[in-house]
All heavy atoms as a GROMACS GRO file, in nm:
protein
  554
    1MET      N    1  12.809  15.914   3.705
    1MET     CA    2  12.827  16.053   3.665
    1MET      C    3  12.813  16.065   3.513
    1MET      O    4  12.754  16.162   3.466
    1MET     CB    5  12.963  16.104   3.711
    1MET     CG    6  12.970  16.122   3.862
    1MET     SD    7  13.108  16.220   3.924
    1MET     CE    8  13.249  16.126   3.893
    2LEU      N    9  12.866  15.967   3.441
    2LEU     CA   10  12.855  15.970   3.295
    2LEU      C   11  12.709  15.962   3.253
    2LEU      O   12  12.665  16.035   3.164
    2LEU     CB   13  12.935  15.854   3.235
    2LEU     CG   14  12.956  15.856   3.086
    2LEU    CD1   15  13.032  15.981   3.042
    2LEU    CD2   16  13.032  15.731   3.043
    3ALA      N   17  12.633  15.875   3.318
    3ALA     CA   18  12.492  15.862   3.287
    3ALA      C   19  12.415  15.990   3.319
    3ALA      O   20  12.312  16.018   3.259
    3ALA     CB   21  12.431  15.746   3.366
    4ALA      N   22  12.467  16.070   3.411
    4ALA     CA   23  12.402  16.196   3.446
    4ALA      C   24  12.441  16.309   3.352
    4ALA      O   25  12.394  16.421   3.367
    4ALA     CB   26  12.438  16.235   3.589
    5GLY      N   27  12.528  16.278   3.253
    5GLY     CA   28  12.564  16.376   3.153
    5GLY      C   29  12.690  16.456   3.184
    5GLY      O   30  12.718  16.556   3.118
    6ILE      N   31  12.765  16.413   3.282
    6ILE     CA   32  12.888  16.486   3.317
    6ILE      C   33  12.996  16.445   3.218
    6ILE      O   34  13.014  16.328   3.186
    6ILE     CB   35  12.931  16.454   3.461
    6ILE    CG1   36  12.824  16.504   3.558
    6ILE    CG2   37  13.066  16.516   3.493
    6ILE    CD1   38  12.846  16.464   3.702
    7ASN      N   39  13.067  16.542   3.167
    7ASN     CA   40  13.174  16.519   3.070
    7ASN      C   41  13.278  16.424   3.128
    7ASN      O   42  13.320  16.436   3.243
    7ASN     CB   43  13.238  16.653   3.034
    7ASN     CG   44  13.337  16.643   2.921
    7ASN    OD1   45  13.431  16.567   2.927
    7ASN    ND2   46  13.313  16.723   2.817
    8ILE      N   47  13.321  16.330   3.043
    8ILE     CA   48  13.417  16.227   3.087
    8ILE      C   49  13.549  16.289   3.137
    8ILE      O   50  13.615  16.234   3.225
    8ILE     CB   51  13.442  16.124   2.976
    8ILE    CG1   52  13.520  16.002   3.026
    8ILE    CG2   53  13.517  16.185   2.859
    8ILE    CD1   54  13.437  15.889   3.065
    9ILE      N   55  13.586  16.405   3.084
    9ILE     CA   56  13.709  16.472   3.129
    9ILE      C   57  13.697  16.514   3.275
    9ILE      O   58  13.790  16.497   3.354
    9ILE     CB   59  13.740  16.594   3.040
    9ILE    CG1   60  13.757  16.551   2.893
    9ILE    CG2   61  13.861  16.668   3.092
    9ILE    CD1   62  13.871  16.455   2.868
   10TYR      N   63  13.578  16.565   3.313
   10TYR     CA   64  13.559  16.605   3.452
   10TYR      C   65  13.558  16.482   3.544
   10TYR      O   66  13.607  16.488   3.656
   10TYR     CB   67  13.429  16.683   3.468
   10TYR     CG   68  13.426  16.810   3.387
   10TYR    CD1   69  13.318  16.841   3.305
   10TYR    CD2   70  13.532  16.902   3.391
   10TYR    CE1   71  13.315  16.957   3.230
   10TYR    CE2   72  13.530  17.017   3.317
   10TYR     CZ   73  13.422  17.045   3.237
   10TYR     OH   74  13.420  17.161   3.163
   11ILE      N   75  13.501  16.373   3.493
   11ILE     CA   76  13.500  16.250   3.571
   11ILE      C   77  13.642  16.201   3.592
   11ILE      O   78  13.679  16.160   3.702
   11ILE     CB   79  13.413  16.143   3.503
   11ILE    CG1   80  13.268  16.190   3.493
   11ILE    CG2   81  13.422  16.010   3.577
   11ILE    CD1   82  13.178  16.104   3.406
   12ARG      N   83  13.723  16.207   3.485
   12ARG     CA   84  13.863  16.166   3.496
   12ARG      C   85  13.933  16.247   3.605
   12ARG      O   86  14.003  16.192   3.690
   12ARG     CB   87  13.935  16.189   3.362
   12ARG     CG   88  14.084  16.156   3.368
   12ARG     CD   89  14.163  16.222   3.262
   12ARG     NE   90  14.157  16.367   3.278
   12ARG     CZ   91  14.200  16.452   3.188
   12ARG    NH1   92  14.248  16.410   3.074
   12ARG    NH2   93  14.193  16.582   3.208
   13ASP      N   94  13.914  16.378   3.601
   13ASP     CA   95  13.977  16.464   3.701
   13ASP      C   96  13.928  16.434   3.842
   13ASP      O   97  14.006  16.429   3.936
   13ASP     CB   98  13.953  16.611   3.667
   13ASP     CG   99  14.020  16.653   3.538
   13ASP    OD1  100  14.112  16.580   3.490
   13ASP    OD2  101  13.981  16.758   3.483
   14PHE      N  102  13.798  16.412   3.856
   14PHE     CA  103  13.740  16.383   3.985
   14PHE      C  104  13.797  16.254   4.043
   14PHE      O  105  13.826  16.244   4.162
   14PHE     CB  106  13.586  16.373   3.972
   14PHE     CG  107  13.517  16.337   4.100
   14PHE    CD1  108  13.496  16.433   4.199
   14PHE    CD2  109  13.472  16.208   4.122
   14PHE    CE1  110  13.432  16.401   4.318
   14PHE    CE2  111  13.407  16.174   4.240
   14PHE     CZ  112  13.387  16.270   4.338
   15LEU      N  113  13.816  16.153   3.958
   15LEU     CA  114  13.868  16.025   4.002
   15LEU      C  115  14.020  16.025   4.019
   15LEU      O  116  14.076  15.933   4.076
   15LEU     CB  117  13.826  15.915   3.904
   15LEU     CG  118  13.676  15.886   3.899
   15LEU    CD1  119  13.647  15.785   3.789
   15LEU    CD2  120  13.623  15.839   4.033
   16GLY      N  121  14.084  16.128   3.966
   16GLY     CA  122  14.229  16.139   3.979
   16GLY      C  123  14.307  16.056   3.878
   16GLY      O  124  14.424  16.025   3.903
   17HIS      N  125  14.243  16.018   3.769
   17HIS     CA  126  14.314  15.940   3.667
   17HIS      C  127  14.401  16.034   3.581
   17HIS      O  128  14.358  16.143   3.545
   17HIS     CB  129  14.214  15.870   3.575
   17HIS     CG  130  14.129  15.770   3.647
   17HIS    ND1  131  14.006  15.733   3.602
   17HIS    CD2  132  14.150  15.698   3.760
   17HIS    CE1  133  13.953  15.644   3.683
   17HIS    NE2  134  14.039  15.622   3.781
   18GLU      N  135  14.521  15.989   3.551
   18GLU     CA  136  14.608  16.065   3.462
   18GLU      C  137  14.566  16.050   3.318
   18GLU      O  138  14.572  16.145   3.239
   18GLU     CB  139  14.753  16.020   3.476
   18GLU     CG  140  14.823  16.078   3.598
   18GLU     CD  141  14.971  16.046   3.596
   18GLU    OE1  142  15.031  16.042   3.487
   18GLU    OE2  143  15.025  16.026   3.704
   19ASP      N  144  14.524  15.930   3.282
   19ASP     CA  145  14.493  15.898   3.143
   19ASP      C  146  14.343  15.871   3.129
   19ASP      O  147  14.285  15.798   3.210
   19ASP     CB  148  14.573  15.774   3.100
   19ASP     CG  149  14.571  15.751   2.951
   19ASP    OD1  150  14.461  15.756   2.892
   19ASP    OD2  151  14.679  15.728   2.894
   20ILE      N  152  14.284  15.930   3.027
   20ILE     CA  153  14.140  15.912   3.004
   20ILE      C  154  14.105  15.766   2.979
   20ILE      O  155  13.993  15.724   3.007
   20ILE     CB  156  14.091  16.004   2.889
   20ILE    CG1  157  13.939  16.013   2.886
   20ILE    CG2  158  14.141  15.957   2.756
   20ILE    CD1  159  13.881  16.093   2.996
   21SER      N  160  14.199  15.687   2.928
   21SER     CA  161  14.169  15.546   2.900
   21SER      C  162  14.135  15.471   3.028
   21SER      O  163  14.057  15.375   3.024
   21SER     CB  164  14.284  15.479   2.824
   21SER     OG  165  14.401  15.477   2.904
   22THR      N  166  14.194  15.510   3.138
   22THR     CA  167  14.160  15.447   3.266
   22THR      C  168  14.015  15.476   3.302
   22THR      O  169  13.941  15.387   3.342
   22THR     CB  170  14.252  15.500   3.379
   22THR    OG1  171  14.387  15.480   3.339
   22THR    CG2  172  14.224  15.430   3.510
   23THR      N  173  13.972  15.598   3.280
   23THR     CA  174  13.832  15.635   3.309
   23THR      C  175  13.737  15.564   3.215
   23THR      O  176  13.628  15.524   3.254
   23THR     CB  177  13.816  15.787   3.296
   23THR    OG1  178  13.921  15.852   3.366
   23THR    CG2  179  13.683  15.834   3.351
   24MET      N  180  13.779  15.544   3.089
   24MET     CA  181  13.694  15.480   2.990
   24MET      C  182  13.664  15.334   3.027
   24MET      O  183  13.562  15.281   2.986
   24MET     CB  184  13.759  15.484   2.852
   24MET     CG  185  13.771  15.625   2.795
   24MET     SD  186  13.611  15.706   2.773
   24MET     CE  187  13.544  15.606   2.643
   25VAL      N  188  13.750  15.272   3.106
   25VAL     CA  189  13.723  15.134   3.152
   25VAL      C  190  13.590  15.130   3.224
   25VAL      O  191  13.511  15.038   3.206
   25VAL     CB  192  13.837  15.084   3.244
   25VAL    CG1  193  13.800  14.955   3.312
   25VAL    CG2  194  13.966  15.069   3.164
   26TYR      N  195  13.562  15.231   3.303
   26TYR     CA  196  13.438  15.234   3.378
   26TYR      C  197  13.318  15.257   3.288
   26TYR      O  198  13.210  15.203   3.311
   26TYR     CB  199  13.446  15.342   3.487
   26TYR     CG  200  13.551  15.311   3.590
   26TYR    CD1  201  13.675  15.373   3.584
   26TYR    CD2  202  13.526  15.216   3.688
   26TYR    CE1  203  13.773  15.343   3.678
   26TYR    CE2  204  13.625  15.186   3.782
   26TYR     CZ  205  13.747  15.250   3.775
   26TYR     OH  206  13.843  15.219   3.867
   27SER      N  207  13.334  15.338   3.186
   27SER     CA  208  13.221  15.363   3.096
   27SER      C  209  13.190  15.238   3.015
   27SER      O  210  13.075  15.208   2.987
   27SER     CB  211  13.247  15.482   3.005
   27SER     OG  212  13.348  15.455   2.913
   28ARG      N  213  13.291  15.160   2.976
   28ARG     CA  214  13.267  15.034   2.904
   28ARG      C  215  13.198  14.935   2.997
   28ARG      O  216  13.110  14.862   2.953
   28ARG     CB  217  13.398  14.978   2.851
   28ARG     CG  218  13.444  15.049   2.725
   28ARG     CD  219  13.556  14.973   2.659
   28ARG     NE  220  13.681  14.977   2.733
   28ARG     CZ  221  13.771  15.073   2.722
   28ARG    NH1  222  13.751  15.174   2.642
   28ARG    NH2  223  13.882  15.068   2.793
   29ALA      N  224  13.235  14.930   3.120
   29ALA     CA  225  13.168  14.841   3.215
   29ALA      C  226  13.022  14.879   3.227
   29ALA      O  227  12.935  14.792   3.234
   29ALA     CB  228  13.238  14.846   3.350
   30ASP      N  229  12.994  15.006   3.228
   30ASP     CA  230  12.855  15.053   3.239
   30ASP      C  231  12.776  15.009   3.117
   30ASP      O  232  12.662  14.965   3.129
   30ASP     CB  233  12.854  15.205   3.253
   30ASP     CG  234  12.715  15.258   3.280
   30ASP    OD1  235  12.648  15.206   3.370
   30ASP    OD2  236  12.674  15.352   3.211
   31ASN      N  237  12.836  15.016   2.997
   31ASN     CA  238  12.767  14.974   2.877
   31ASN      C  239  12.739  14.824   2.879
   31ASN      O  240  12.638  14.778   2.830
   31ASN     CB  241  12.848  15.011   2.752
   31ASN     CG  242  12.839  15.158   2.722
   31ASN    OD1  243  12.743  15.224   2.759
   31ASN    ND2  244  12.939  15.210   2.653
   32ARG      N  245  12.828  14.749   2.938
   32ARG     CA  246  12.809  14.603   2.950
   32ARG      C  247  12.684  14.574   3.032
   32ARG      O  248  12.602  14.491   2.995
   32ARG     CB  249  12.931  14.538   3.014
   32ARG     CG  250  12.919  14.387   3.028
   32ARG     CD  251  13.039  14.329   3.102
   32ARG     NE  252  13.068  14.391   3.228
   32ARG     CZ  253  13.002  14.366   3.342
   32ARG    NH1  254  12.904  14.280   3.343
   32ARG    NH2  255  13.036  14.426   3.455
   33ILE      N  256  12.669  14.647   3.141
   33ILE     CA  257  12.552  14.629   3.226
   33ILE      C  258  12.424  14.665   3.151
   33ILE      O  259  12.324  14.596   3.158
   33ILE     CB  260  12.566  14.711   3.356
   33ILE    CG1  261  12.681  14.654   3.441
   33ILE    CG2  262  12.437  14.712   3.436
   33ILE    CD1  263  12.726  14.742   3.554
   34LYS      N  264  12.430  14.773   3.075
   34LYS     CA  265  12.314  14.814   2.995
   34LYS      C  266  12.278  14.708   2.891
   34LYS      O  267  12.161  14.678   2.871
   34LYS     CB  268  12.343  14.946   2.923
   34LYS     CG  269  12.348  15.066   3.015
   34LYS     CD  270  12.381  15.190   2.936
   34LYS     CE  271  12.414  15.306   3.024
   34LYS     NZ  272  12.452  15.424   2.943
   35ASN      N  273  12.378  14.653   2.825
   35ASN     CA  274  12.354  14.550   2.724
   35ASN      C  275  12.292  14.425   2.786
   35ASN      O  276  12.201  14.366   2.728
   35ASN     CB  277  12.483  14.515   2.651
   35ASN     CG  278  12.526  14.621   2.554
   35ASN    OD1  279  12.444  14.702   2.509
   35ASN    ND2  280  12.654  14.625   2.523
   36GLU      N  281  12.338  14.386   2.903
   36GLU     CA  282  12.282  14.270   2.970
   36GLU      C  283  12.135  14.294   3.005
   36GLU      O  284  12.051  14.205   2.988
   36GLU     CB  285  12.361  14.236   3.095
   36GLU     CG  286  12.498  14.176   3.066
   36GLU     CD  287  12.582  14.154   3.190
   36GLU    OE1  288  12.534  14.180   3.303
   36GLU    OE2  289  12.698  14.109   3.175
   37ALA      N  290  12.104  14.411   3.050
   37ALA     CA  291  11.964  14.444   3.084
   37ALA      C  292  11.877  14.442   2.959
   37ALA      O  293  11.764  14.393   2.962
   37ALA     CB  294  11.958  14.580   3.153
   38THR      N  295  11.930  14.495   2.849
   38THR     CA  296  11.855  14.496   2.724
   38THR      C  297  11.827  14.354   2.676
   38THR      O  298  11.716  14.323   2.631
   38THR     CB  299  11.934  14.573   2.616
   38THR    OG1  300  11.955  14.706   2.664
   38THR    CG2  301  11.857  14.580   2.486
   39LYS      N  302  11.926  14.268   2.685
   39LYS     CA  303  11.906  14.128   2.642
   39LYS      C  304  11.800  14.060   2.724
   39LYS      O  305  11.724  13.978   2.673
   39LYS     CB  306  12.038  14.052   2.652
   39LYS     CG  307  12.137  14.088   2.543
   39LYS     CD  308  12.267  14.012   2.559
   39LYS     CE  309  12.370  14.058   2.460
   39LYS     NZ  310  12.501  13.993   2.482
   40LYS      N  311  11.793  14.090   2.854
   40LYS     CA  312  11.691  14.028   2.938
   40LYS      C  313  11.552  14.076   2.901
   40LYS      O  314  11.453  14.002   2.912
   40LYS     CB  315  11.719  14.060   3.085
   40LYS     CG  316  11.838  13.984   3.141
   40LYS     CD  317  11.860  14.022   3.286
   40LYS     CE  318  11.985  13.951   3.340
   40LYS     NZ  319  12.013  13.991   3.479
   41LEU      N  320  11.539  14.201   2.856
   41LEU     CA  321  11.409  14.257   2.824
   41LEU      C  322  11.361  14.223   2.683
   41LEU      O  323  11.242  14.225   2.657
   41LEU     CB  324  11.414  14.409   2.836
   41LEU     CG  325  11.420  14.463   2.978
   41LEU    CD1  326  11.439  14.615   2.975
   41LEU    CD2  327  11.293  14.429   3.053
   42THR      N  328  11.451  14.190   2.593
   42THR     CA  329  11.414  14.172   2.454
   42THR      C  330  11.300  14.073   2.434
   42THR      O  331  11.205  14.105   2.363
   42THR     CB  332  11.538  14.130   2.371
   42THR    OG1  333  11.635  14.232   2.382
   42THR    CG2  334  11.504  14.110   2.225
   43PRO      N  335  11.302  13.954   2.492
   43PRO     CA  336  11.188  13.864   2.470
   43PRO      C  337  11.056  13.923   2.520
   43PRO      O  338  10.952  13.899   2.461
   43PRO     CB  339  11.225  13.740   2.549
   43PRO     CG  340  11.373  13.746   2.565
   43PRO     CD  341  11.407  13.892   2.570
   44GLN      N  342  11.059  14.000   2.627
   44GLN     CA  343  10.938  14.058   2.680
   44GLN      C  344  10.885  14.169   2.590
   44GLN      O  345  10.765  14.188   2.580
   44GLN     CB  346  10.963  14.115   2.820
   44GLN     CG  347  11.003  14.010   2.921
   44GLN     CD  348  11.047  14.073   3.051
   44GLN    OE1  349  11.027  14.190   3.075
   44GLN    NE2  350  11.112  13.994   3.134
   45VAL      N  351  10.973  14.241   2.524
   45VAL     CA  352  10.932  14.352   2.440
   45VAL      C  353  10.872  14.301   2.310
   45VAL      O  354  10.771  14.349   2.264
   45VAL     CB  355  11.053  14.446   2.412
   45VAL    CG1  356  11.018  14.552   2.310
   45VAL    CG2  357  11.098  14.510   2.542
   46THR      N  358  10.935  14.203   2.249
   46THR     CA  359  10.888  14.155   2.118
   46THR      C  360  10.770  14.062   2.129
   46THR      O  361  10.685  14.060   2.043
   46THR     CB  362  11.001  14.084   2.042
   46THR    OG1  363  11.042  13.971   2.117
   46THR    CG2  364  11.117  14.176   2.015
   47GLU      N  365  10.765  13.982   2.233
   47GLU     CA  366  10.661  13.881   2.258
   47GLU      C  367  10.648  13.782   2.144
   47GLU      O  368  10.563  13.696   2.144
   47GLU     CB  369  10.526  13.948   2.284
   47GLU     CG  370  10.522  14.026   2.413
   47GLU     CD  371  10.386  14.085   2.442
   47GLU    OE1  372  10.288  14.050   2.373
   47GLU    OE2  373  10.377  14.166   2.534
   48GLU      N  374  10.730  13.795   2.041
   48GLU     CA  375  10.727  13.703   1.929
   48GLU      C  376  10.848  13.611   1.941
   48GLU      O  377  10.960  13.655   1.956
   48GLU     CB  378  10.733  13.780   1.797
   48GLU     CG  379  10.712  13.693   1.677
   48GLU     CD  380  10.704  13.773   1.548
   48GLU    OE1  381  10.682  13.896   1.555
   48GLU    OE2  382  10.721  13.713   1.443
   49THR      N  383  10.822  13.482   1.933
   49THR     CA  384  10.933  13.388   1.943
   49THR      C  385  10.954  13.311   1.813
   49THR      O  386  11.058  13.251   1.793
   49THR     CB  387  10.908  13.287   2.058
   49THR    OG1  388  10.784  13.221   2.035
   49THR    CG2  389  10.905  13.357   2.193
   50ASP      N  390  10.855  13.311   1.727
   50ASP     CA  391  10.866  13.237   1.601
   50ASP      C  392  10.889  13.337   1.487
   50ASP      O  393  10.796  13.376   1.416
   50ASP     CB  394  10.740  13.156   1.576
   50ASP     CG  395  10.754  13.061   1.459
   50ASP    OD1  396  10.867  13.022   1.428
   50ASP    OD2  397  10.651  13.030   1.397
   51PHE      N  398  11.014  13.378   1.471
   51PHE     CA  399  11.047  13.475   1.368
   51PHE      C  400  11.062  13.407   1.233
   51PHE      O  401  11.109  13.293   1.224
   51PHE     CB  402  11.179  13.546   1.404
   51PHE     CG  403  11.169  13.630   1.527
   51PHE    CD1  404  11.225  13.587   1.648
   51PHE    CD2  405  11.101  13.751   1.525
   51PHE    CE1  406  11.216  13.665   1.761
   51PHE    CE2  407  11.091  13.828   1.638
   51PHE     CZ  408  11.147  13.785   1.756
   52PRO      N  409  11.024  13.476   1.126
   52PRO     CA  410  11.040  13.417   0.993
   52PRO      C  411  11.188  13.401   0.961
   52PRO      O  412  11.273  13.473   1.013
   52PRO     CB  413  10.975  13.519   0.900
   52PRO     CG  414  10.969  13.646   0.978
   52PRO     CD  415  10.966  13.608   1.122
   53ASP      N  416  11.220  13.306   0.874
   53ASP     CA  417  11.357  13.280   0.833
   53ASP      C  418  11.402  13.386   0.733
   53ASP      O  419  11.370  13.377   0.614
   53ASP     CB  420  11.369  13.141   0.772
   53ASP     CG  421  11.512  13.103   0.741
   53ASP    OD1  422  11.603  13.183   0.770
   53ASP    OD2  423  11.534  12.993   0.689
   54TRP      N  424  11.474  13.484   0.781
   54TRP     CA  425  11.516  13.597   0.696
   54TRP      C  426  11.620  13.553   0.593
   54TRP      O  427  11.639  13.624   0.493
   54TRP     CB  428  11.572  13.711   0.782
   54TRP     CG  429  11.692  13.671   0.861
   54TRP    CD1  430  11.691  13.618   0.987
   54TRP    CD2  431  11.827  13.678   0.821
   54TRP    NE1  432  11.819  13.594   1.028
   54TRP    CE2  433  11.906  13.628   0.927
   54TRP    CE3  434  11.892  13.721   0.705
   54TRP    CZ2  435  12.045  13.620   0.920
   54TRP    CZ3  436  12.030  13.715   0.699
   54TRP    CH2  437  12.104  13.664   0.806
   55THR      N  438  11.685  13.439   0.613
   55THR     CA  439  11.788  13.397   0.519
   55THR      C  440  11.729  13.350   0.386
   55THR      O  441  11.802  13.334   0.288
   55THR     CB  442  11.874  13.282   0.576
   55THR    OG1  443  11.790  13.169   0.602
   55THR    CG2  444  11.942  13.325   0.705
   56LYS      N  445  11.598  13.333   0.380
   56LYS     CA  446  11.533  13.293   0.255
   56LYS      C  447  11.468  13.412   0.182
   56LYS      O  448  11.412  13.393   0.076
   56LYS     CB  449  11.427  13.186   0.284
   56LYS     CG  450  11.490  13.057   0.336
   56LYS     CD  451  11.389  12.952   0.366
   56LYS     CE  452  11.464  12.829   0.416
   56LYS     NZ  453  11.379  12.731   0.477
   57ASP      N  454  11.478  13.530   0.241
   57ASP     CA  455  11.423  13.651   0.181
   57ASP      C  456  11.528  13.711   0.085
   57ASP      O  457  11.618  13.782   0.127
   57ASP     CB  458  11.385  13.751   0.290
   57ASP     CG  459  11.313  13.874   0.237
   57ASP    OD1  460  11.328  13.905   0.116
   57ASP    OD2  461  11.245  13.940   0.317
   58GLN      N  462  11.514  13.680  -0.043
   58GLN     CA  463  11.613  13.721  -0.142
   58GLN      C  464  11.623  13.873  -0.155
   58GLN      O  465  11.732  13.926  -0.176
   58GLN     CB  466  11.582  13.657  -0.277
   58GLN     CG  467  11.596  13.506  -0.277
   58GLN     CD  468  11.734  13.460  -0.231
   58GLN    OE1  469  11.836  13.510  -0.277
   58GLN    NE2  470  11.737  13.363  -0.140
   59ASP      N  471  11.511  13.943  -0.143
   59ASP     CA  472  11.514  14.091  -0.150
   59ASP      C  473  11.595  14.149  -0.035
   59ASP      O  474  11.676  14.240  -0.051
   59ASP     CB  475  11.374  14.150  -0.151
   59ASP     CG  476  11.298  14.119  -0.278
   59ASP    OD1  477  11.364  14.100  -0.383
   59ASP    OD2  478  11.173  14.113  -0.274
   60LEU      N  479  11.574  14.095   0.084
   60LEU     CA  480  11.647  14.142   0.201
   60LEU      C  481  11.795  14.111   0.188
   60LEU      O  482  11.880  14.195   0.215
   60LEU     CB  483  11.591  14.079   0.329
   60LEU     CG  484  11.666  14.111   0.458
   60LEU    CD1  485  11.665  14.262   0.485
   60LEU    CD2  486  11.606  14.035   0.575
   61LEU      N  487  11.827  13.990   0.142
   61LEU     CA  488  11.968  13.953   0.125
   61LEU      C  489  12.036  14.040   0.021
   61LEU      O  490  12.150  14.083   0.040
   61LEU     CB  491  11.978  13.805   0.086
   61LEU     CG  492  11.941  13.706   0.196
   61LEU    CD1  493  11.941  13.565   0.141
   61LEU    CD2  494  12.036  13.718   0.312
   62ALA      N  495  11.967  14.071  -0.087
   62ALA     CA  496  12.024  14.160  -0.190
   62ALA      C  497  12.048  14.298  -0.133
   62ALA      O  498  12.153  14.360  -0.157
   62ALA     CB  499  11.932  14.166  -0.311
   63PHE      N  500  11.955  14.346  -0.052
   63PHE     CA  501  11.969  14.477   0.010
   63PHE      C  502  12.089  14.479   0.104
   63PHE      O  503  12.174  14.570   0.098
   63PHE     CB  504  11.842  14.514   0.085
   63PHE     CG  505  11.853  14.635   0.173
   63PHE    CD1  506  11.859  14.762   0.117
   63PHE    CD2  507  11.862  14.623   0.310
   63PHE    CE1  508  11.871  14.875   0.197
   63PHE    CE2  509  11.872  14.735   0.392
   63PHE     CZ  510  11.878  14.861   0.334
   64LEU      N  511  12.102  14.377   0.189
   64LEU     CA  512  12.213  14.369   0.282
   64LEU      C  513  12.346  14.356   0.210
   64LEU      O  514  12.446  14.416   0.250
   64LEU     CB  515  12.192  14.254   0.380
   64LEU     CG  516  12.074  14.269   0.476
   64LEU    CD1  517  12.053  14.139   0.555
   64LEU    CD2  518  12.094  14.387   0.569
   65ASN      N  519  12.348  14.279   0.102
   65ASN     CA  520  12.471  14.262   0.024
   65ASN      C  521  12.512  14.389  -0.047
   65ASN      O  522  12.629  14.405  -0.084
   65ASN     CB  523  12.457  14.146  -0.073
   65ASN     CG  524  12.470  14.013  -0.005
   65ASN    OD1  525  12.545  13.998   0.090
   65ASN    ND2  526  12.395  13.914  -0.053
   66SER      N  527  12.419  14.480  -0.068
   66SER     CA  528  12.453  14.605  -0.134
   66SER      C  529  12.544  14.694  -0.049
   66SER      O  530  12.603  14.790  -0.100
   66SER     CB  531  12.326  14.683  -0.172
   66SER     OG  532  12.263  14.736  -0.057
   67PHE      N  533  12.557  14.662   0.078
   67PHE     CA  534  12.643  14.743   0.167
   67PHE      C  535  12.790  14.702   0.161
   67PHE      O  536  12.873  14.760   0.226
   67PHE     CB  537  12.595  14.733   0.311
   67PHE     CG  538  12.465  14.803   0.334
   67PHE    CD1  539  12.349  14.729   0.354
   67PHE    CD2  540  12.458  14.940   0.334
   67PHE    CE1  541  12.229  14.793   0.376
   67PHE    CE2  542  12.337  15.005   0.354
   67PHE     CZ  543  12.223  14.930   0.376
   68ARG      N  544  12.821  14.600   0.086
   68ARG     CA  545  12.959  14.554   0.077
   68ARG      C  546  13.046  14.651   0.001
   68ARG      O  547  13.018  14.724  -0.078
   68ARG     CB  548  12.968  14.419   0.008
   68ARG     CG  549  12.915  14.309   0.095
   68ARG     CD  550  12.937  14.177   0.025
   68ARG     NE  551  12.880  14.072   0.106
   68ARG     CZ  552  12.888  13.947   0.072
   68ARG    NH1  553  12.951  13.909  -0.036
   68ARG    NH2  554  12.835  13.856   0.148
   0.00000   0.00000   0.00000
């Protein structure tokens, strides 16, 4: 229902949960499944397995360190 765009409050009521945190357990489980599917597809999408060593890119490291 959440994936179909139904508000989590309505889902909570439909399931009979008193507390929204109980309903949120199901939405977190759904995200776990999505993440697992994404991880399985990643090698197929990139098709690149020999990535450059980003830890030696000083410009990139300086940029990332600027977020501290």
